[in-house]
C-alpha positions as CSV (number, residue, x, y, z in Angstrom):
1,M,-25.7,-24.5,-2.0
2,K,-23.9,-27.8,-1.5
3,L,-23.8,-28.5,-5.2
4,I,-22.5,-25.0,-6.0
5,Q,-19.4,-25.3,-3.9
6,L,-18.4,-28.7,-5.5
7,P,-15.7,-28.4,-8.2
8,T,-16.2,-30.3,-11.4
9,Q,-14.7,-33.7,-10.4
10,A,-16.5,-33.7,-7.0
11,F,-19.8,-32.7,-8.8
12,E,-19.4,-35.7,-11.1
13,Q,-19.1,-38.0,-8.0
14,R,-22.2,-36.4,-6.5
15,L,-24.1,-36.9,-9.7
16,K,-23.0,-40.6,-9.9
17,Q,-24.2,-41.1,-6.3
18,E,-27.6,-39.6,-7.1
19,L,-28.0,-41.8,-10.2
20,E,-27.2,-44.9,-8.0
21,E,-29.6,-43.9,-5.2
22,N,-32.5,-42.7,-7.3
23,P,-33.7,-45.3,-9.8
24,A,-36.0,-42.7,-11.4
25,L,-32.9,-40.9,-12.7
26,E,-30.9,-42.0,-15.7
27,G,-27.9,-40.4,-17.4
28,G,-26.9,-40.3,-21.0
29,K,-28.9,-39.3,-24.1
30,E,-32.6,-40.0,-24.1
31,D,-34.4,-41.8,-27.0
32,K,-37.0,-39.3,-28.2
33,D,-39.2,-41.9,-29.7
34,E,-39.4,-44.1,-26.6
35,F,-39.5,-41.7,-23.7
36,D,-42.2,-39.3,-22.6
37,E,-41.8,-36.2,-20.5
38,F,-42.7,-36.3,-16.9
39,D,-44.0,-33.2,-15.1
40,T,-43.3,-33.7,-11.4
41,S,-44.3,-30.2,-10.5
42,D,-46.3,-31.3,-7.4
43,D,-44.4,-30.6,-4.2
44,F,-44.4,-33.3,-1.6
45,D,-43.3,-33.8,2.0
46,D,-41.9,-37.2,3.0
47,N,-43.5,-36.7,6.4
48,E,-47.0,-36.3,4.9
49,S,-49.2,-39.4,4.1
50,I,-49.8,-39.6,0.4
51,N,-53.1,-41.0,-0.9
52,A,-52.6,-42.8,-4.3
53,E,-56.1,-41.8,-5.3
54,D,-55.1,-38.1,-5.0
55,I,-52.2,-38.5,-7.6
56,N,-53.1,-37.3,-11.1
57,V,-51.0,-39.7,-13.2
58,D,-51.7,-37.6,-16.3
59,E,-49.5,-34.9,-14.8
60,Y,-46.6,-37.3,-15.0
61,L,-47.4,-38.4,-18.5
62,S,-47.2,-36.2,-21.6
63,D,-47.3,-36.6,-25.4
64,D,-44.5,-34.0,-25.7
65,E,-41.6,-35.8,-27.4
66,I,-38.9,-33.3,-26.4
67,P,-38.0,-33.5,-22.7
68,D,-36.7,-30.4,-21.0
69,Y,-34.6,-32.3,-18.4
70,R,-31.6,-32.0,-20.6
71,T,-29.2,-29.5,-19.1
72,Q,-26.7,-28.5,-21.7
73,A,-24.0,-25.9,-22.0
74,N,-23.3,-24.1,-25.2
75,N,-19.9,-25.7,-25.5
76,Y,-20.9,-29.3,-25.0
77,S,-21.4,-31.8,-27.7
78,S,-21.3,-35.5,-28.2
79,D,-17.6,-35.2,-29.3
80,D,-16.7,-33.8,-25.9
81,E,-16.9,-37.1,-24.1
82,E,-14.2,-37.2,-21.3
83,K,-11.9,-40.1,-21.4
84,T,-10.6,-41.6,-18.2
85,M,-6.8,-41.3,-17.7
86,P,-5.0,-44.5,-16.9
87,Y,-2.1,-44.5,-14.5
88,A,1.0,-46.7,-14.7
89,A,1.6,-48.7,-11.5
90,G,5.4,-48.1,-11.6
91,T,7.9,-48.9,-8.8
92,S,7.8,-47.1,-5.5
93,F,10.8,-45.0,-4.5
94,T,11.5,-47.4,-1.6
95,Q,11.4,-50.5,-3.8
96,H,13.7,-48.7,-6.3
97,L,16.3,-48.3,-3.5
98,I,15.9,-51.8,-2.3
99,N,16.4,-53.2,-5.8
100,Q,19.8,-51.4,-5.8
101,L,20.7,-52.8,-2.4
102,N,20.4,-56.3,-4.0
103,T,23.5,-55.6,-6.0
104,Y,25.7,-55.2,-2.8
105,R,27.3,-58.0,-0.8
106,L,25.8,-57.7,2.7
107,N,25.5,-60.1,5.5
108,D,22.0,-60.7,7.1
109,D,22.4,-58.0,9.8
110,E,23.7,-55.4,7.3
111,R,20.9,-56.1,4.9
112,D,18.2,-55.8,7.6
113,I,19.8,-52.5,8.7
114,A,20.1,-51.2,5.2
115,E,16.4,-52.1,4.4
116,F,15.3,-50.4,7.6
117,L,17.3,-47.2,6.6
118,V,15.9,-47.2,3.1
119,G,12.4,-47.6,4.7
120,S,13.2,-44.5,6.8
121,V,13.9,-42.3,3.7
122,D,11.2,-39.7,3.1
123,E,9.8,-38.6,-0.3
124,S,12.5,-35.8,-0.5
125,G,15.2,-38.4,-0.1
126,Y,16.3,-37.6,3.5
127,I,16.6,-39.7,6.7
128,R,15.4,-37.2,9.2
129,R,16.1,-39.3,12.3
130,S,19.1,-39.6,14.6
131,L,21.2,-42.8,14.5
132,S,20.4,-43.4,18.2
133,D,16.6,-43.4,17.4
134,I,17.2,-45.7,14.5
135,M,19.3,-48.0,16.8
136,D,16.4,-48.1,19.4
137,D,13.8,-48.8,16.7
138,L,15.9,-51.7,15.3
139,A,16.0,-53.2,18.7
140,F,12.3,-52.8,19.6
141,T,10.7,-53.5,16.2
142,Q,13.2,-55.7,14.3
143,N,14.9,-57.5,17.3
144,I,18.2,-56.3,15.9
145,Y,20.7,-55.2,18.5
146,T,23.5,-53.2,17.0
147,E,25.7,-50.1,17.6
148,E,25.7,-46.7,16.1
149,H,29.0,-47.1,14.3
150,K,27.7,-50.2,12.5
151,I,24.6,-48.3,11.4
152,E,26.8,-45.4,10.3
153,G,28.8,-48.0,8.1
154,V,25.6,-49.3,6.5
155,L,24.4,-45.7,6.0
156,K,27.5,-45.0,3.9
157,I,26.4,-47.8,1.6
158,V,22.9,-46.3,1.3
159,H,24.6,-43.0,0.4
160,Q,26.0,-44.8,-2.7
161,L,22.6,-45.5,-4.1
162,D,20.9,-43.4,-6.8
163,P,19.7,-40.7,-7.0
164,A,22.9,-39.1,-5.6
165,G,22.3,-37.6,-2.1
166,V,19.7,-40.0,-1.0
167,G,19.8,-41.0,2.6
168,A,21.3,-37.8,3.8
169,R,20.4,-36.6,7.2
170,N,20.5,-32.8,6.4
171,L,21.0,-30.5,3.5
172,Q,24.8,-30.1,4.1
173,E,25.3,-33.9,4.0
174,C,23.1,-34.2,0.9
175,L,25.1,-31.6,-1.1
176,S,28.4,-33.1,0.1
177,I,27.4,-36.6,-1.1
178,Q,26.6,-35.2,-4.5
179,L,29.8,-33.2,-4.8
180,H,32.0,-36.1,-3.8
181,R,30.4,-38.2,-6.6
182,K,31.2,-35.6,-9.2
183,E,34.4,-35.5,-11.3
184,K,37.2,-33.9,-9.4
185,T,38.0,-30.4,-10.7
186,P,39.3,-27.3,-8.9
187,D,35.7,-25.9,-8.8
188,T,34.3,-29.1,-7.3
189,E,37.2,-29.4,-4.8
190,L,36.5,-25.8,-3.6
191,A,32.8,-26.5,-3.5
192,I,33.4,-29.5,-1.3
193,N,35.6,-27.5,1.0
194,I,33.0,-24.8,1.3
195,I,30.1,-27.2,2.0
196,D,32.1,-29.4,4.5
197,N,34.0,-26.6,6.3
198,A,32.1,-23.3,5.9
199,F,28.5,-24.3,5.4
200,E,27.1,-21.6,7.7
201,Q,28.9,-18.8,6.0
202,F,27.8,-20.2,2.6
203,T,24.1,-20.3,3.7
204,K,24.3,-16.8,5.1
205,K,26.0,-15.6,1.9
206,H,29.0,-14.1,3.7
207,Y,31.0,-14.2,0.5
208,Q,33.9,-11.9,1.7
209,K,34.5,-14.2,4.7
210,L,34.7,-17.2,2.3
211,I,37.1,-15.4,0.1
212,Q,39.4,-14.6,3.1
213,K,39.0,-18.1,4.7
214,F,40.0,-20.0,1.5
215,D,42.3,-17.3,0.0
216,I,40.5,-17.4,-3.3
217,S,39.4,-14.8,-5.9
218,E,35.8,-13.7,-6.5
219,I,35.8,-15.6,-9.8
220,Q,36.8,-18.8,-8.1
221,L,34.1,-18.4,-5.5
222,R,31.5,-17.7,-8.2
223,D,32.5,-20.9,-10.1
224,A,32.3,-23.0,-7.0
225,I,28.9,-21.6,-6.0
226,S,27.7,-22.4,-9.6
227,E,28.7,-26.0,-9.0
228,I,26.7,-26.0,-5.8
229,E,23.6,-24.4,-7.4
230,H,23.4,-27.2,-9.9
231,L,23.0,-29.8,-7.2
232,N,19.6,-31.2,-6.2
233,P,18.5,-30.3,-2.7
234,K,15.7,-32.9,-2.8
235,P,17.1,-36.0,-4.5
236,G,13.9,-38.0,-3.8
237,G,11.9,-35.7,-6.0
238,S,14.0,-36.5,-9.0
239,Y,12.9,-40.2,-9.1
240,A,10.6,-40.4,-12.1
241,G,8.9,-43.6,-11.0
242,N,7.7,-42.4,-7.6
243,N,4.0,-43.0,-6.9
244,R,3.0,-39.7,-5.4
245,I,-0.6,-38.8,-6.1
246,V,-0.8,-36.2,-8.9
247,E,-3.7,-33.8,-8.5
248,H,-5.3,-33.0,-11.9
249,I,-7.2,-29.7,-11.9
250,V,-10.3,-29.7,-14.2
251,P,-11.2,-26.0,-15.0
252,D,-14.9,-25.3,-14.3
253,F,-14.9,-22.4,-16.8
254,A,-13.0,-21.3,-19.9
255,I,-12.3,-17.7,-21.0
256,K,-11.2,-17.0,-24.6
257,I,-10.5,-13.8,-26.4
258,I,-12.4,-13.7,-29.7
259,D,-12.1,-10.6,-31.9
260,G,-11.0,-8.5,-28.9
261,E,-13.9,-9.6,-26.8
262,L,-14.1,-12.0,-23.9
263,E,-16.1,-15.2,-24.2
264,L,-17.0,-17.3,-21.2
265,T,-18.0,-20.9,-21.4
266,L,-18.9,-23.5,-18.7
267,N,-17.2,-26.8,-18.7
268,G,-19.6,-29.3,-20.4
269,R,-18.9,-31.8,-17.6
270,N,-21.0,-29.5,-15.4
271,A,-24.0,-30.1,-17.7
272,P,-25.0,-33.7,-17.6
273,E,-27.9,-35.1,-19.6
274,L,-30.6,-36.6,-17.3
275,H,-34.0,-38.1,-17.9
276,V,-36.6,-40.3,-16.2
277,S,-36.2,-44.1,-16.7
278,R,-38.4,-45.9,-19.2
279,E,-39.4,-48.5,-16.5
280,Y,-41.0,-45.7,-14.4
281,N,-42.9,-44.4,-17.4
282,N,-44.3,-47.9,-18.0
283,M,-45.2,-48.3,-14.3
284,L,-47.3,-45.2,-14.3
285,K,-49.0,-46.1,-17.6
286,G,-49.8,-49.6,-16.2
287,Y,-51.3,-48.0,-13.0
288,K,-53.4,-45.6,-15.1
289,D,-54.7,-48.3,-17.5
290,S,-55.5,-50.9,-14.8
291,K,-59.2,-51.1,-13.7
292,D,-58.8,-52.8,-10.4
293,K,-56.0,-51.0,-8.5
294,S,-54.6,-53.2,-5.8
295,K,-53.0,-52.0,-2.6
296,S,-49.5,-53.0,-3.9
297,Q,-50.1,-50.9,-7.0
298,K,-51.1,-47.9,-4.9
299,D,-48.0,-48.3,-2.7
300,A,-45.9,-48.5,-5.9
301,V,-47.3,-45.3,-7.4
302,I,-46.7,-43.4,-4.2
303,F,-43.1,-44.6,-4.2
304,I,-42.8,-43.7,-7.9
305,K,-44.1,-40.2,-7.2
306,Q,-41.6,-39.6,-4.5
307,K,-38.7,-40.7,-6.7
308,L,-39.9,-38.7,-9.6
309,D,-40.3,-35.5,-7.5
310,A,-36.7,-36.1,-6.0
311,A,-35.4,-36.5,-9.6
312,K,-37.2,-33.3,-10.6
313,W,-35.7,-31.5,-7.6
314,F,-32.2,-32.7,-8.4
315,I,-32.4,-31.7,-12.0
316,E,-33.6,-28.2,-11.1
317,A,-30.8,-27.9,-8.5
318,I,-28.3,-28.7,-11.3
319,K,-29.9,-26.1,-13.5
320,Q,-29.7,-23.5,-10.7
321,R,-26.1,-24.5,-10.1
322,Q,-25.2,-24.0,-13.7
323,Q,-26.9,-20.6,-13.8
324,T,-25.3,-19.4,-10.5
325,L,-21.8,-20.5,-11.6
326,F,-22.2,-18.8,-15.0
327,V,-23.7,-15.6,-13.6
328,T,-21.0,-15.3,-10.9
329,M,-18.1,-16.0,-13.2
330,S,-19.5,-13.7,-15.8
331,A,-19.6,-10.8,-13.3
332,I,-16.0,-11.5,-12.2
333,M,-14.9,-11.6,-15.8
334,H,-16.5,-8.3,-16.6
335,Y,-15.2,-6.7,-13.4
336,Q,-11.7,-7.7,-14.2
337,K,-12.1,-7.3,-18.0
338,E,-8.8,-5.3,-18.4
339,Y,-6.8,-8.1,-16.7
340,F,-8.4,-10.9,-18.8
341,L,-7.7,-9.0,-22.0
342,T,-4.0,-8.4,-21.1
343,G,-2.9,-11.0,-18.6
344,D,-1.1,-8.2,-16.7
345,E,-1.6,-8.6,-12.9
346,R,-1.1,-4.9,-12.5
347,N,-4.4,-4.5,-14.2
348,L,-6.3,-6.4,-11.5
349,K,-8.8,-4.1,-9.9
350,P,-9.4,-4.3,-6.1
351,M,-12.3,-6.7,-5.7
352,I,-13.9,-8.3,-2.6
353,L,-16.7,-10.9,-2.4
354,K,-19.3,-8.2,-1.6
355,D,-18.6,-6.4,-4.9
356,I,-19.6,-9.4,-6.9
357,A,-22.5,-10.3,-4.5
358,D,-23.9,-6.9,-5.0
359,E,-23.5,-7.1,-8.7
360,I,-25.4,-10.4,-9.1
361,K,-27.7,-9.7,-6.2
362,M,-26.8,-12.9,-4.4
363,D,-25.4,-13.6,-0.9
364,V,-21.7,-13.2,-0.2
365,S,-21.5,-16.9,0.9
366,T,-22.7,-18.0,-2.6
367,V,-19.9,-16.0,-4.2
368,S,-17.4,-17.4,-1.7
369,R,-18.5,-21.0,-2.5
370,V,-17.8,-20.4,-6.2
371,A,-14.5,-18.6,-5.7
372,N,-12.9,-21.0,-3.2
373,S,-13.2,-24.2,-5.1
374,K,-13.4,-23.4,-8.8
375,Y,-10.8,-22.9,-11.5
376,V,-11.0,-21.0,-14.8
377,D,-8.9,-21.7,-17.9
378,T,-7.6,-18.4,-19.3
379,P,-5.2,-17.6,-22.1
380,Y,-2.6,-17.1,-19.3
381,G,-3.0,-20.4,-17.6
382,T,-5.5,-22.1,-15.3
383,K,-6.3,-19.9,-12.3
384,L,-8.1,-20.4,-9.0
385,I,-10.9,-17.9,-9.0
386,K,-10.3,-16.6,-5.5
387,E,-6.9,-15.3,-6.8
388,F,-8.7,-12.5,-8.6
389,F,-10.0,-11.1,-5.3
390,S,-7.8,-8.7,-3.4
391,E,-7.9,-5.9,-1.0
392,S,-7.5,-2.2,-1.9
393,M,-5.3,0.6,-0.8
394,K,-5.0,4.3,-1.8
395,N,-2.2,5.5,-4.0
396,D,-0.8,9.0,-3.9
397,Q,-3.7,10.2,-6.2
398,G,-6.3,8.9,-3.7
399,E,-7.4,6.1,-6.1
400,D,-8.1,2.6,-4.9
401,V,-5.5,0.1,-6.2
402,S,-5.2,-3.6,-5.8
403,T,-2.7,-5.0,-3.4
404,R,-2.0,-7.6,-6.1
405,E,-0.9,-4.7,-8.4
406,I,1.6,-3.5,-5.7
407,K,2.9,-7.0,-5.2
408,K,3.5,-7.4,-8.9
409,I,5.4,-4.1,-9.0
410,L,7.4,-5.1,-5.9
411,E,8.3,-8.4,-7.6
412,T,9.4,-6.7,-10.8
413,V,11.6,-4.2,-8.9
414,I,13.3,-7.1,-7.0
415,E,13.8,-9.0,-10.2
416,E,15.6,-6.0,-11.8
417,E,17.8,-5.2,-8.8
418,D,21.5,-5.5,-8.8
419,K,22.0,-8.9,-7.2
420,K,25.5,-7.8,-5.9
421,K,23.7,-5.1,-3.8
422,P,20.1,-6.3,-3.2
423,L,17.6,-3.7,-2.1
424,T,16.6,-3.6,1.5
425,D,12.9,-3.3,2.5
426,E,13.5,0.3,3.5
427,T,14.8,1.1,0.0
428,L,12.0,-0.9,-1.7
429,A,9.4,1.2,0.3
430,G,11.1,4.3,-1.0
431,I,11.0,3.1,-4.6
432,L,7.3,2.2,-4.3
433,K,6.6,5.6,-2.8
434,E,8.3,7.2,-5.9
435,K,6.0,5.1,-8.1
436,G,2.9,6.5,-6.3
437,Y,2.4,3.8,-3.7
438,P,3.1,5.2,-0.2
439,I,3.4,2.1,2.0
440,A,5.4,1.4,5.1
441,R,8.5,-0.7,5.3
442,R,6.8,-3.4,7.4
443,T,4.1,-3.6,4.7
444,V,6.8,-4.2,2.1
445,A,8.2,-6.9,4.3
446,K,4.8,-8.5,4.6
447,Y,4.2,-8.5,0.8
448,R,7.7,-9.8,0.2
449,E,7.1,-12.7,2.5
450,Q,3.8,-13.5,0.9
451,L,5.6,-13.6,-2.5
452,D,8.1,-16.0,-0.9
453,I,11.0,-13.7,-1.6
454,P,13.9,-13.8,1.0
455,V,15.5,-10.8,2.7
456,A,18.1,-8.7,0.8
457,R,21.1,-10.5,2.4
458,L,19.9,-13.9,1.1
459,R,19.3,-12.5,-2.4
460,K,22.9,-11.5,-2.8
461,K,25.0,-13.0,-5.6
462,I,28.6,-12.4,-6.7
């Protein structure tokens, strides 16, 4: 069960650990001419005393040249060797800013304050601390006693660094810094005026109040807003050399459409080649051939048996893992066949863990372990398997439909709405009811929030 819930990369680490801890296991391709097959079918208990005389060595030795320890998926070949991906060291975001500070003429105190401010910049490019807190920290940690207005002066220098907007204390200041560094045009001048003097009305999209306040036309306001929308609210994220850890997802399955039919394959990295080491083969042969069996030899053969049985268990566990993964994903694929053939989320059927558990006659917890940590490569992108599960609700025909289907329709309706007059949740509930999905306004609000779509007022455009 523990192996099942591991995604591909974590499984590879577990496999590496087992190979290091159990000398009876070896990875890679096995030489058929040099290795014999071991049958470690005897069960053992570490707590039981094992008598070397009771071990039938012949059961561990065989003339069969073809070992069955190879666990191999149908999409794996020697050409599928995974290459490691190197990462460039690069320069950290903080160092990038400090390098720019070196081009400014600063006295010792100013440089210490500037470097402290740069060190306080988060990965989004903001300094989210008050000047009084920074002043206290400078005194306690750097032994620099200064005043807020001096820190403010140095902060203005930090605001001149690239990317534009770095070192801002809030979104308003970040946008203002970027606008002031742009070429002066009527549109940018108006945008600066809006951000500096009417930021609250702008964020709440009170466009009529802005038109009245600045005595401008709707076209002028639209052009100024366009200038603002092209700014970067997270200047730190634009630094290409930042060293944030990038998570690489390795799909555990792949689904392809071949001649109108779905084909499921398991990632070959889940199917390692394992065999028993040659040294252990020779040890057992030596024990069998020796006439006078010493106590040390008897102790050794007991140790070998334990390691071989552990290796056999691990290989069988890997086989069961492969089988469980494949059977579970195959059931999900066939259950959601219409979706995988079209890619349309509206074709997702209501599906809960118990549906698949009943289908494959396994426990719900097993399906949960597969769904929560595994990804599948589909013609429509790499998807987390648990995304295919959703609750159901009745439509006006009394049929069960997926909540994912309703969310997709809701998203489509909002995308096609008139942005000058966005639809309220009440109106959206009415539209969904007309389409055959009678749901309450509060349910519409819940689905909208889950889709990360703001309320009508904040979707308004001019």
